C-alpha positions in Angstrom: 0.0 0.0 0.0 1.2 3.5 -0.7 1.3 5.8 2.3 0.0 8.9 0.6 -1.7 9.2 -2.9 -1.2 12.3 -5.1 -3.1 15.3 -3.9 -4.9 16.2 -7.1 -5.5 13.7 -9.9 -7.1 14.3 -13.3 -8.7 11.4 -15.2 -9.3 12.4 -18.8 -9.9 11.1 -22.3 -12.6 10.9 -24.9 -16.3 10.5 -24.0 -17.0 6.9 -23.2 -13.5 5.9 -22.0 -14.6 5.5 -18.4 -13.2 8.5 -16.7 -16.0 8.8 -14.2 -15.9 5.1 -13.3 -12.2 5.2 -12.6 -12.4 8.5 -10.7 -15.2 7.1 -8.5 -13.1 3.9 -7.8 -10.0 5.9 -6.9 -12.0 8.3 -4.7 -13.4 5.4 -2.7 -10.1 3.6 -2.4 -8.1 6.7 -1.4 -10.9 8.7 0.3 -10.6 11.5 -2.1 -13.3 14.0 -3.2 -14.7 13.0 -6.6 -15.4 16.0 -8.8 -16.8 16.0 -12.4 -15.7 18.6 -14.9 -19.1 18.5 -16.6 -20.7 19.7 -13.4 -18.8 23.0 -13.8 -18.9 23.1 -17.6 -22.8 23.1 -17.6 -25.3 24.9 -15.6 -27.8 22.8 -13.5 -30.9 22.0 -15.5 -33.5 19.3 -16.0 -32.8 17.6 -18.4 -29.1 18.3 -17.9 -26.5 19.6 -20.3 -28.7 22.4 -21.8 -26.7 25.6 -21.0 -23.0 26.1 -20.7 -21.7 27.9 -17.6 -19.7 31.1 -17.8 -16.3 30.0 -19.1 -14.6 32.7 -17.1 -15.9 31.2 -13.8 -15.9 27.5 -14.3 -12.2 27.0 -13.5 -12.5 29.2 -10.4 -15.5 27.2 -9.1 -13.7 23.9 -9.6 -10.5 25.2 -8.0 -12.5 26.3 -5.0 -14.0 22.9 -4.5 -10.7 21.1 -5.0 -9.0 23.3 -2.4 -11.8 22.9 0.0 -11.5 19.1 -0.3 -7.7 19.2 0.1 -7.4 16.0 -2.0 -9.5 15.3 -5.0 -9.8 13.3 -8.2 -11.4 15.1 -11.2 -13.0 13.3 -14.1 -13.3 14.9 -17.5 -11.6 17.4 -19.9 -10.4 20.7 -18.7 -8.4 21.8 -21.8 -8.5 25.5 -22.1 -9.9 26.2 -18.7 -6.9 28.2 -17.5 -3.3 27.6 -16.4 -4.1 27.8 -12.7 -6.4 24.8 -12.9 -4.6 22.9 -15.7 -1.3 23.0 -13.8 -2.5 22.1 -10.3 -2.6 18.4 -10.8 0.1 16.0 -9.4 -0.9 13.3 -11.8 -2.9 13.1 -15.1 -4.3 9.8 -16.3 -5.3 9.6 -19.9 -7.7 6.8 -21.0 -7.9 5.6 -24.6 -10.4 3.2 -26.1 -11.3 2.1 -29.7 -14.1 4.3 -31.0 -16.4 1.4 -31.5 -16.3 0.4 -27.9 -16.6 4.0 -26.8 -19.8 4.5 -28.8 -21.2 1.3 -27.6 -20.7 2.4 -24.0 -22.1 5.8 -24.6 -25.2 4.6 -26.3 -25.9 2.2 -23.5 -25.3 4.9 -20.9 -27.5 7.4 -22.6 -30.4 4.9 -22.9 -30.0 4.1 -19.2 -30.0 7.8 -18.2 -32.5 9.4 -20.6 -34.3 6.5 -22.4 -32.5 7.2 -25.7 -29.2 8.2 -27.2 -29.3 11.3 -29.3 -27.7 10.7 -32.7 -26.1 14.2 -32.7 -24.3 13.3 -29.4 -23.0 10.0 -30.7 -21.9 11.8 -33.9 -20.0 14.4 -31.8 -18.3 11.6 -29.7 -17.4 9.6 -32.8 -15.4 12.5 -34.3 -12.8 12.6 -31.5 -10.2 10.8 -33.6 -10.8 13.2 -36.5 -8.2 15.9 -36.0 -10.0 18.2 -38.5 -13.1 18.4 -36.4 -13.6 21.4 -34.1 -13.6 21.0 -30.3 -12.0 18.2 -28.3 -9.9 15.8 -30.4 -7.2 13.2 -29.9 -4.6 15.4 -31.4 -5.5 18.4 -29.2 -5.6 16.2 -26.2 -2.1 14.7 -26.9 -0.7 18.2 -27.5 -2.2 19.4 -24.2 -0.8 16.4 -22.4 2.7 17.1 -23.8 2.6 20.5 -22.0 1.8 19.2 -18.5 4.4 19.7 -15.8 3.2 16.6 -13.8 3.5 12.9 -14.7 1.1 11.6 -17.3 -0.1 8.0 -17.3 -1.7 6.7 -20.4 -3.9 3.6 -20.2 -5.0 2.0 -23.5 -7.7 -0.7 -23.8 -10.6 -1.9 -21.8 -10.1 -1.5 -18.1 -11.9 -3.1 -15.2 -11.8 -1.3 -11.8 -13.3 -4.4 -10.1 -12.7 -6.4 -8.1 -9.8 -4.4 -6.7 -8.2 -1.1 -7.0 -5.6 -1.6 -4.3 -1.9 -1.0 -4.9 -0.6 -4.5 -5.2 1.8 -4.8 -8.1 1.7 -8.1 -9.9 4.9 -10.1 -10.1 4.2 -11.0 -13.7 2.1 -9.1 -16.2 -0.9 -10.8 -17.7 -0.3 -12.4 -21.1 -0.5 -9.8 -23.8 -0.2 -6.9 -21.4 2.4 -4.3 -22.2 4.3 -3.9 -19.0 7.1 -1.7 -20.3 6.5 1.8 -19.0 8.5 4.8 -20.3 9.9 7.2 -17.8 12.1 9.8 -19.4 14.6 8.6 -22.0 14.7 4.9 -21.3 12.1 2.1 -20.6 12.2 0.5 -17.2 10.5 -2.3 -15.5 6.9 -2.0 -14.4 7.8 -2.5 -10.7 10.1 0.5 -10.9 7.5 2.6 -12.7 4.9 1.7 -10.0 7.3 3.0 -7.3 8.0 6.2 -9.3 4.3 6.9 -9.8 3.4 6.3 -6.2 1.9 3.0 -7.0 -0.7 4.6 -9.2 -0.1 2.3 -12.2 -1.4 -0.8 -10.4 -3.8 1.1 -8.2 -5.7 2.8 -11.1 -7.2 -0.4 -12.3 -7.1 -4.2 -12.7 -5.7 -4.2 -16.2 -7.0 -6.9 -18.5 -4.7 -8.5 -21.1 -5.9 -6.0 -23.8 -4.7 -3.0 -21.8 -1.3 -1.4 -22.1 0.1 1.2 -19.7 2.6 3.8 -20.6 3.8 6.5 -18.2 4.9 9.7 -19.9 6.9 12.1 -17.8 7.9 15.6 -18.8 
């Protein structure tokens, strides 16, 4: 077990990658406040997501809640929200999934929440890998990640946060799992990487054999 988790963690990625699920699991495991970027991006409404909040205030509101909580994990995208917020994190985790799986998850989630999935929402989510589309995209996300001053951990593939999220490094990686993690100029063993990231690599999730983990440090 690690003695002390990072103070502020950001879980980010395209819609449907599981940022909320992972943030919720980490919050429970480490007793952190769990905050959603969407709660500050949008004004409260019924149904939700109808009116955007003032972009000059959203970062301030989120920062206030983070500082009040002392330790927090934030789920969602905060690109362009302001340097004070974007540079406050001690660790950023970027989740990546194939678009087909993301859209399947999103459609199921929207039906569970609202009874149907709006085609325009799914169309917006599907264009994430298209660098020519306006708004959030994979290329813009990667460029934003490259400018972070804190460690960045990239998890690719389907991730299960159950049955455990405890920090217990496996002696041997599961078959097919990429266990080489890049820290600086040279790859090192997964056990060393886990120590250098405060155990976060194994704590973040129970990685299945289709998941690869890469830690990218500035």
